[in-house]
NUTOR-758112 format. One record per atom (N, C-alpha, C): x, y, z. Coordinates in steps of 0.001 Angstrom, whole numbers, plus 500000, padded with zeros to 6 digits. Layout:
REM NUTOR-758112
XYZ ...
This chain:
REM NUTOR-758112
167948829987586483 168482830177587831 167940829082588761 168775828657589691 168312827696590681 167649828423591849 167218827684592841 166483828261593964 167289829319594707 168527829006595018 169361829961595758 169567831231594939 169826831115593672 170034832288592807 168778833155592726 167612832507592645 166357833263592599 166138834038593892 166398833402595042 166307834103596326 167241835302596340 168495835052595973 169486836115596026 169171837251595063 168428836956594021 168062837971593040 166817838768593455 165826838088593986 164513838705594176 164114838976595628 164803838372596577 164399838487597992 165387839374598731 164842840270599595 165709841159600364 166717840364601188 167913840893601278 169012840174601935 169057840506603433 167971840181604141 167887840471605564 168288839295606442 168687838185605811 169114837008606550 170539836612606135 171303836133607096 172599835549606781 172420834083606422 171923833836605217 171576832466604827 172828831620604608 172636830300604758 173680829342604414 173282828681603085 174219828162602341 173931827653600983 173227826288600983 172004826266601418 171198825046601392 169767825398600986 169270824756599949 167863824870599557 167196823548599902 166310823572600896 165632822351601325 164478822043600370 164437820814599883 163392820431598931 162305819607599592 162700818591600359 161731817758601075 162266817479602469 161383816989603337 161808816652604693 160799815693605314 161285814875606228 160411813943606945 161074813595608257 160273813508609313 160822813166610616 161814814198611106 163041813760611318 164067814669611829 165164814933610802 164857814669609539 165845814898608477 165256815732607346 166124816553606749 165755817366605591 166615816950604411 166088817102603210 166818816741602000 166966817976601122 168201818283600750 168462819422599884 168143819116598440 168141820167597617 167805819981596199 168756819049595478 169964818943595962 170923818049595319 170805816606595767 169880816349596706 169659814988597173 170363814627598470 171160815525599002 171883815256600241 170955815349601440 171077814411602381 170230814370603569 170945815024604749 170188815787605525 170731816504606682 169946816129607938 170655815771608992 170022815601610301 169786816985610875 168600817197611416 168211818540611857 168330818692613356 169291819518613788 169437819863615218 168986821302615471 168200821844614527 167740823227614693 166234823373614664 165548822458614024 164081822399613918 163448823744613581 164020824416612582 163441825685612157 163493826728613251 164628826761613993 164817827590615193 163732827262616211 163612825979616524 162720825534617575 161261825488617198 160953825500615909 159566825585615456 158973824213615115 159726823370614435 159227822053614049 159348821087615233 158557821320616256 158671820556617491 158398819071617275 157511818749616355 157207817347616047 157994816854614837 159026817569614482 159805817216613298 159090817635612036 159525817091610909 158934817423609623 157771816488609299 156650817099608932 155533816351608336 155035815204609207 154917815444610512 154307814453611399 152947814042610832 152692812749610749 151509812252610041 150205812773610649 150085812790611965 148855813265612601 148655814758612348 149741815502612421 149685816960612178 149294817228610715 149917816503609774 149598816682608361 148134816372608100 147643815288608643 146244814906608415 145285815959608957 145580816484610140 144704817499610729 144691818771609898 145891819201609449 146000820423608655 145299820250607309 145556819132606640 144960818901605312 143431818803605401 142950818145606404 141494818024606583 140862819399606783 141540820248607581 140978821580607849 141054822469606608 142129822334605814 142237823108604576 141050822810603647 140612821580603656 139503821174602798 138135821516603390 138153821987604656 136893822269605358 136626823778605470 137633824499605985 137537825958606162 138944826478606361 139456827263605422 140834827724605515 140976829035606282 139916829853606298 139999831153606988 138598831712607164 138405832380608291 137209833216608433 137571834455609240 136842835507609046 137073836740609781 136885836516611275 137610837298612078 137444837215613518 136140837851614017 135315838323613090 133944838686613466 133124837431613731 133643836280613264 132916835025613417 133764834059614260 133170832958614635 133828831937615432 134187830741614549 135157829911615018 135399828639614325 135758827579615358 135441826336615030 135597825235615968 137047824956616372 138013824924615435 139404824686615870 139897825715616871 139513826995616661 139921828042617597 139358827813618986 138081827418619045 137438827161620337 138095825987621043 138347824909620303 138925823723620914 140381823957621356 141122824688620533 142519824983620901 142552825856622140 141725826898622185 141716827797623330 141360827040624605 140367826177624529 139946825418625698 141076824528626212 141732823826625289 142797822894625696 144000823628626262 144400824734625604 145558825484626089 145262826116627443 144041826595627621 143641827181628912 143717826146630017 143239824941629751 143265823890630775 144693823454631079 145551823449630074 146940823056630291 147722824077631100 147450825350630863 148264826418631461 147610827102632658 146289827000632768 145598827688633854 145274829140633572 145539829584632354 145200830972632003 143736831065631591 143155832207631847 141714832380631594 141402832989630245 142372833687629646 142110834381628390 143332834333627486 143104834429626176 144222834449625244 143840835239623994 144880835695623286 144712836382622018 145593835717620986 145027835413619811 145779834750618744 146346835764617766 147640835624617453 148294836430616429 149004835517615447 150009836054614766 150674835329613685 152121834966613967 152678835393615101 154094835184615353 154399835473616813 155649835157617202 156081835507618538 156159836997618755 156622837721617726 156690839177617829 155302839772618061 154296839266617337 152930839764617517 152395839405618900 152737838221619393 152317837857620750 152917838820621762 154177839197621559 154826840137622476 154278841556622324 153944841952621099 153286843255620895 151973843287621698 151235842195621622 149974842099622369 150226842223623867 151264841556624350 151582841606625789 151937843020626224 152694843731625400 153083845111625721 151844846003625796 150973845898624809 149757846699624815 148855846336625992 148759845058626275 147912844588627376 148398845132628714 149705845075628942 150263845570630199 150058847072630332 150257847805629268 150099849260629335 148642849666629538 147737848964628899 146322849307629084 145842848896630480 146333847786630984 146004847401632363 146362848514633332 147581849021633178 148056850067634081 147302851386633840 147038851706632569 146297852937632249 144903852888632862 144213851766632703 142863851639633222 142814851790634738 143861851297635398 143859851262636873 144506852500637500 145557853034636836 146331854107637454 146398855386636623 145912855353635390 145976856538634543 147295856618633782 147564857794633222 148761857990632400 150043857942633218 151174857880632499 152525858002633044 152964856807633876 152289855658633695 152757854414634325 152825853377633207 153743853620632266 153749852835631041 155071852138630748 156128852417631525 157430851830631230 157439850328631490 158202849616630678 158379848187630834 159861847895630995 160200847186632063 161596846762632262 161810845446631536 162754845428630617 163184844202629948 164645843967630315 165153842802630005 166497842458630439 167525842591629327 168709843000629674 169807843060628712 170093841644628224 170321841516626942 170533840203626353 169267839558625846 168128840166626105 166843839588625706 166608839771624202 165661838983623693 165197839155622316 163691838916622312 162952839932621824 161490839848621847 160832840026620498 161611840273619426 161012840385618099 161644841464617261 161150841575616015 161735842488615031 160850843687614699 159627843741615236 158812844937615037 159433846082615827 159017847311615570 159653848423616261 159487848358617769 158297847974618241 158085847909619691 158862846757620304 158809845557619689 159490844420620298 161006844553620154 161467845225619102 162891845483618949 163342846496620007 162495847443620324 162792848398621388 162868847705622743 162025846701622936 162062845931624185 163288845036624257 163786844605623114 164951843722623063 166181844398623678 166860843675624551 167988844253625275 169324843939624679 169483844141623366 170763843901622691 171166845161621923 172219845779622385 172631847075621834 172946846992620344 173493845848619893 173866845756618487 172648845706617560 171466845496618113 170252845516617312 169581846897617317 170055847767618191 169469849102618307 170207850074617405 169941849958616152 170576850829615163 169659850963613958 169898851953613148 169283852154611835 167830852648611866 167027852145612798 165582852338612698 165042853422613628 165860854403613938 165489855470614855 164320856295614310 163477856847615182 163517856689616638 162852855395617081 163397854788618123 162795853581618672 161604853953619555 160808852961619857 159625853193620690 160072853474622112 159529854510622698 159870854881624075 159174853966625072 159644854001626305 158963853286627388 159562851949627764 160824851723627381 161490850472627750 162776850784628522 162951850123629629 164121850265630480 164817848902630518 166122848865630365 166825847588630338 167652847389631599 167452846235632235 168131845894633472 169041844699633261 170064844587634112 170979843453634035 170285842189634500 170357841107633740 169775839855634214 170510839321635434 169781838695636320 170338838077637532 170985839110638466 170563840363638374 171064841438639243 169855842087639909 169528841631641103 168329842118641783 168455843575642210 169671844007642513 169864845407642918 169569846342641752 170013845984640560 169771846809639390 168278846851639077 167616845713639198 166181845676638957 165432846560639949 165752846433641228 165071847214642249 165283848712642053 166481849094641631 166784850522641429 165983851105640287 165635850285639293 164918850775638118 163409850605638203 162945849909639235 161518849630639378 160844850759640146 160611851887639443 159958853022640097 158472853057639739 157799854144640085 156360854240639891 155938854459638446 156916854538637530 156574854689636124 156455853335635407 156764852259636122 156837850929635513 155521850182635638 155071849593634534 153837848806634561 154082847315634438 155282846903633950 155530845484633759 157030845194633704 157379843950634027 158713843404633864 158613842272632857 159441842315631818 159391841350630717 160660840507630726 160522839193630700 161700838330630791 161551837060629979 162682836458629657 162766835091629148 163460834289630229 162890833160630640 163522832342631677 164869831821631188 164964831546629896 166239831245629251 166308832121627994 167282833008627952 167416833883626796 167976833077625618 167151832925624585 167542832095623445 168527832775622531 168050833798621799 168915834527620868 170037835257621590 169857835502622864 170873836198623648 172025835315624097 171986834023623756 173104833143624091 172760831982624983 171502831575625022 171046830464625884 171499830738627318 171082831877627831 171438832333629178 170272832100630115 170507831343631185 169446830991632127 169340832031633242 168130832353633625 167932833175634813 168064832308636061 168603832897637117 168766832170638393 167436832176639158 167162831085639870 165890830972640577 165711832100641596 166774832446642321 166668833508643307 166281834840642658 166812835062641460 166484836281640746 165025836276640308 164566835171639746 163175835075639318 162240835243640516 162578834647641626 161773834809642848 161651836279643219 162746837007643115 162745838431643485 161944839257642478 162024838907641201 161213839586640187 159740839508640562 159294838323640890 157877838146641221 157510838796642535 158421838799643499 158135839446644783 157974840953644612 158934841564643910 158875843001643697 157665843391642853 157370842591641847 156237842885640971 154927842856641752 154761841849642587 153538841739643390 153417842897644368 154531843298644925 154555844392645901 154096845707645287 154425845926644016 154113847195643360 152973847094642339 152282845955642275 151236845715641291 151767845971639874 152922845429639640 153544845471638323 153371844087637702 152982844023636447 152757842745635812 154075842088635407 154098840751635413 155236840005634890 154835839404633536 155606839700632515 155414839136631176 156509838120630931 156128836862630700 157107835819630380 157050835536628877 158160835819628209 158285835513626780 158736834058626663 157782833184626332 158080831747626191 157955831326624720 158263832260623840 158189831962622404 159124830804622048 160332830799622600 161274829722622306 161283828633623383 161035829000624629 161138828037625736 159859827226625945 158738827671625381 157462827027625654 157213825778624830 156061825172625025 155601823994624277 156537822814624416 157073822616625626 157861821424625915 159331821506625621 159802822608625085 161202822721624644 162189822438625781 161886822853626995 162815822687628123 162519821470628971 161540820657628568 161157819485629357 159957819734630252 159483820952630281 158206821326630900 157369821986629816 156039821935629959 155238822580628928 155577824059628840 155706824713630003 156192826091630077 157446826109630951 158444826878630533 159689826945631292 159479827533632682 158436828358632852 158134828914634159 157887827855635212 157521826656634782 157279825555635723 158554825144636442 159703825346635808 160979825042636469 161180825924637688 160559827094637682 160706828065638764 159468828130639651 158491827264639367 157204827283640091 156558828649639997 156600829236638804 156056830568638610 155100830583637410 154072831408637542 153118831635636462 152989833143636273 153462833630635142 153434835077634872 152016835575634681 151818836875634858 150514837480634574 150180837345633103 151226837464632265 151070837348630807 152185836437630294 151837835452629487 152830834578628858 152599834566627356 153693834694626601 153585834650625143 154206833356624627 153572832795623585 154040831549622979 153942831658621454 154728830857620764 154679830764619298 155519829559618901 156367829720617873 157317828702617424 156761827284617516 157292826461618436 156980825045618488 155558824701618841 154757825668619274 153385825395619670 152498825015618502 152894825378617291 152024825172616128 152643824235615083 153799823674615360 154359822623614520 154900823037613176 155051824342612923 155633824787611655 154802825774610872 153587826055611316 152769827077610682 152837828371611487 152671829544610840 152874830812611536 151724831191612448 152036831333613729 151027831744614714 151717832133616004 151001832854616831 151465833199618176 150267833374619058 150481833299620355 149372833460621294 149871834206622529 149048835100623019 149313835851624243 148310835393625293 148796834812626376 147957834278627442 147931835254628613 146754835448629213 146617836410630302 145832835820631460 146193836237632676 145489835755633863 144280836645634175 143693836411635333 142446837102635691 142613838617635739 143802839095636132 144036840538636215 143777841227634872 144180840545633804 144152841153632476 143011840651631604 142141839825632158 141137839132631342 140206840086630605 139869841205631214 138890842121630621 139508843443630164 140848843466630010 141521844716629640 141195845115628202 141312844177627283 140977844478625893 139461844451625702 138966845469625038 137557845512624659 137474845614623135 136311845488622580 136144845464621128 136826846675620485 137722846400619544 138403847452618812 139742847866619372 140136847371620566 141415847805621150 142602846968620666 142334845816620053 143403845017619457 142782844087618429 143585843624617479 143035842744616466 144103842152615574 143684841209614713 144589840541613788 143756839883612701 144087840140611436 143333839539610354 143435838019610356 144658837507610467 144869836073610349 144979835349611694 145023836087612784 145145835462614094 143986834520614373 144303833302614882 143257832331615145 142838831557613915 143725831502612909 143413830797611670 143085829335611961 141982828814611431 141557827445611768 142522826362611287 143214826585610173 144181825583609712 145357825483610677 145889826623611058 147022826656611996 146643826017613318 145468826353613835 145085825850615140 144696824378615111 144277823874613964 144054822435613845 145368821678614013 146415822194613383 147737821616613586 148207821797615010 147919822963615577 148315823241616952 147676822292617944 146469821863617704 145802820904618581 146576819595618651 147107819150617514 147908817923617504 149183818110618321 149829819276618156 151022819570618945 150707819555620427 149628820208620811 149242820251622226 149044818848622780 148333818003622045 148077816637622516 149382815890622785 150369816090621934 151605815305622030 152582815885623056 152826817192622993 153873817748623850 153424817963625291 152144817861625562 151679818013626946 151685816696627703 151940815589627025 151987814274627653 153194814215628598 152992813910629893 154117813850630831 155229812896630404 154855811791629777 155869810843629302 156702811455628177 156052812208627310 156759812902626215 157737813906626799 157305814691627766 158172815702628367 159329815066629115 159089813923629753 160166813230630440 161244812781629445 160816812403628245 161772812005627208 162590813206626724 161974814372626662 162720815591626296 163839815821627289 163545815670628569 164560815833629607 165674814808629427 165310813547629198 166301812489629040 167201812738627830 166596813179626733 167391813438625527 168362814602625760 167905815615626494 168798816719626813 169966816276627673 169700815407628633 170768814876629489 171732814007628671 171179813292627705 172002812432626848 172978813275626031 172480814381625480 173358815284624714 174462815833625600 174082816268626796 175075816812627736 176157815770628039 175725814553628299 176661813484628648 177643813228627507 177145813215626273 177974812907625127 178968814026624801 178538815283625030 179382816421624628 180273816952625745 179854816776626979 180601817395628075 182003816813628244 182209815603627742 183544815013627858 184530815476626821 184076816240625829 184974816729624788 185817817879625322 187092817847625029 188011818863625551 187645820263625072 187080820358623863 186758821664623287 185523822294623947 184715821497624648 183495821996625268 183791822518626666 183556823813626862 183815824450628162 182621824319629081 181410824542628524 180201824494629357 178993824293628443 177911823785629033 176650823625628309 175550824253629148 174843825226628566 173772825907629256 172425825491628679 171348825828629384 170014825546628903 169365824385629610 168171824041629160 167400822938629731 166737822143628617 166509820844628889 165821820013627910 166551819997626578 165809820275625515 166407820302624168 166583821743623686 166972822609624600 167374823992624295 168726824182624950 169792823970624180 171138823912624744 172100824847624022 172976825468624793 174018826338624258 175373825811624693 176289825646623737 177589825031624020 178680826088623885 179359826351624985 180484827274624997 181748826502624604 182456827004623608 183646826325623064 184930826994623542 185972826201623608 187262826685624111 187998827538623074 188191827005621896 188995827692620881 188249827941619569 187394827053619182 186722827169617903 185567828168617965 185279828786616826 184156829700616724 182891828921616380 181810829257617080 180550828532616871 180095828594615435 180247829742614785 179794829884613411 180599828972612472 181860828779612770 182689827893611953 182257826437612145 181916826094613383 181440824736613671 180111824496612953 179228825497612983 177936825372612310 178130825130610807 179037825866610186 179284825711608746 179900824351608441 180817823908609299 181438822598609091 180399821493609255 179477821672610200 178422820685610408 177523820584609179 177237821714608567 176417821709607356 177092820883606258 178386821055606103 179124820293605092 179044818787605349 178941818417606627 178918817009606999 177492816465607167 176485817296606817 175118816811606854 174384816991608163 174716818054608903 174031818351610171 173632819827610196 172379820089610514 171889821457610661 171953821854612133 172721822876612424 172849823389613799 172707824900613761 172729825524614931 172518826962615064 173600827586615932 173603828888615986 174456829614616926 173601830585617726 174122831004618854 173514832051619674 174658832804620341 174917834024619854 176096834773620281 177331833907620027 178153833668621048 179383832911620837 179187831410620991 177973830965621260 177721829547621525 177169828805620311 177479827526620253 176803826625619336 175466826285619989 174368826424619235 173040826226619823 172362825025619184 171794824169620034 171092822981619566 169622823052619997 168733822955619003 167295822924619240 166681821790618401 167028820543618704 166509819434617867 164986819326617977 164336818704617003 162917818399617163 162713817608618460 161634817853619148 161393817184620427 161199815686620254 160869815258619041 160631813836618770 161891813118618288 163016813758618302 164223813163617739 164545811831618411 164962810852617633 165291809527618160 166781809458618475 167159808439619234 168548808341619691 169516808011618552 169038807321617522 169915807058616384 170313808366615707 169326809243615508 169625810537614894 170497811389615817 170218811309617119 171061812039618075 172509811569617984 172705810258617945 174075809731617876 174778810162616594 174069810122615475 174667810535614203 175071812013614251 174167812858614734 174447814286614806 175547814616615802 175504813963616965 176547814203617977 177897813684617498 177866812639616688 179111812140616105 179738813164615176 178906813871614405 179420814923613538 180048816034614354 179342816450615406 179871817518616255 181195817074616894 181222815826617361 182442815313617957 183630815331617008 183388814964615750 184456814987614744 184981816402614536 184075817350614486 184467818744614225 185240819344615411 184864818931616615 185468819524617817 186749818827618259 187145817781617570 188403817109617926 189611818025617753 
């Protein structure tokens, strides 16, 4: 059996996979087992921020593997200390918790917000308002927080304590923000929900109402963070800093990790034994993460992300099939006139381009380091398909 057959035989069919087995990859291109090369406009759903096998990242990871691959969180390790210090200085947050994924980072945020409210106000102030169209993870709690009705099936009963409000509707938010609410959870740009941007006036009102009622704001920056939108954190586009921010995906360059960042309000909420993770803060992952931090936090690097996003918009917006382009930086959603995004994605695969979808949109999340030659080749493929 080949690779695809072995997967189909032995691995649970929980993904709508496409018929490609990646064997090797470098830079912004992947090579399938048959030898065909693919330009990558998906970067592992926004995870390979530095592309494939960045030399500095590889060297840091390999060196750490040969030094210390894991230690219990009863002990300390140098990569964890250095990563925490650098991320804190970049973001201004005072405390963080390391997990293994974006879903775990969001689980941590949910627990943190509820314990903050419990410690200060007691029981019955535990509800969290999340937005319709949001996506926060696949665990039972984060799936319950997710505001997509088509995902709320099969796994009943779901976790209680989540209220879903219409995005960009301040009246709906205000009507649901009663004394039972401890936090408002949002994505500044909903990724899996269709690359839907929140309006600045709405975000301003979220923060105003939250401050008025001592309700925490949780910003899920799992997909938007680490330079993806042209700012290190997407909240910077709104001049906002949430009480709690979650990150994962592109922050670690391709290894599994997540982090939950908290401000002074929440700094001392967790005490020994109230939360934990066996692999969270793994020194190998964080050694790679340090390289990512060094590169994506550079203002010149972020300026290039913005320029590349504008370049994509310029090249695609003139196509008759393109109705609109949403998103920021290198997180873009393309609304099509007649063609189905999934059909375009499949056609792109046949022509050697890896792309994504988000609801009815074609979604592009290229590596942040992508060069203009690769952009032109990939955009040329999209242009051919959309003619």
